N, C-alpha and C positions, 0 to 999 in steps of 0.2 A: 137567114143562114147562108154562109158562104158556100159556093159551089165546089170549091176545092179546099183541101187542108194540106199543111206542110208538116211532115213527120220525119223522124230519123229512125233507122233500124240499126241496132247495135248488137255486136257479138264479139267476144274476145277469146282467143286461144293463148296459150303460153307464148306463142311466137308472134302473134299479130292481133291488133284490134281493128274491127270493122265498124265504121259509122257511115251509113249510107243515107243521104238526104233524099226524100221523095216528095212528090206532089201527087195527091190521090183525090178521088172524088169524095165529097163529104158523105159521111155514113159508112166509110170503109172500116173494116175490122182488122184485128191483129194479123190474122192469117193472110188476108189480102195484102197487107203491107209487107209481110215477110216474103211472100211469093213475088210481089212486084219488085222487091229490092234486088233480086238475083242472088241473094245470099245462099239459098239452097244449092245453087249450081256451084258457087265458089267454095262452099263448105259442105261436102257430101256427108260428113259425119253427123250433121244435124238431122235428127228425126223428130218431127213435130209431135209424134205419138209418145215420145220419151222425154225430150227436152221441155222444161218448163219455160213459160214466156211471161212477160209482164210489161208494165208501163211505169217508168220512173221508180223501179225497185219494188213495186207491188205486183205480186203474182196474179195473173188474170187468165181467163180462158181465151182460146183462139177466136171466139166469136165476139169478144168485147169490142164495142165501137170505139173509134179513136176520135180525139179532138185535135184541133189545130195546135201545133207545137209539141205534141206528145213524142216521147222517145220510147220506141218499142225495143224491148230487150229479150234476147234469147239466152237462156241460162244453160251452162254446161252441167252435166250430172256431177255430183260430188265423187271424188276419187277415194276419199276416206271419210269415215264418220268423224265429225268434229270432236266428239268425246275421246275417240281413239287417238286422234292427232294430239290432243292435250296430254293424254297419258304418255304418249311417246316422247313429247317434248320434256315433260316432267322427269321421266326416267333418264333421259339424256343429260339433264342438268344434275341429277343425283349421281350419275355415273354408273347406272345399272347396266 
């Protein structure tokens, strides 16, 4: 087993996308990667008790161990329910 792994921590806002490459000890988890990335200092709106996290689009817990080459993703909360967004778009097309 390798002593270190290479991962990326990704987060996007409407204004900017963050993609921070890291080298971590093997056996590191999502929370450790996010903390090591410095992303929490750059984006104080991130609350790991609220924001969901994942690896390559799959939602995971903060304790999930990482593998070499993984991309850790921090997801923003939805601003509107997807069903409500579809209703609004349909109403706008109908001219309601």
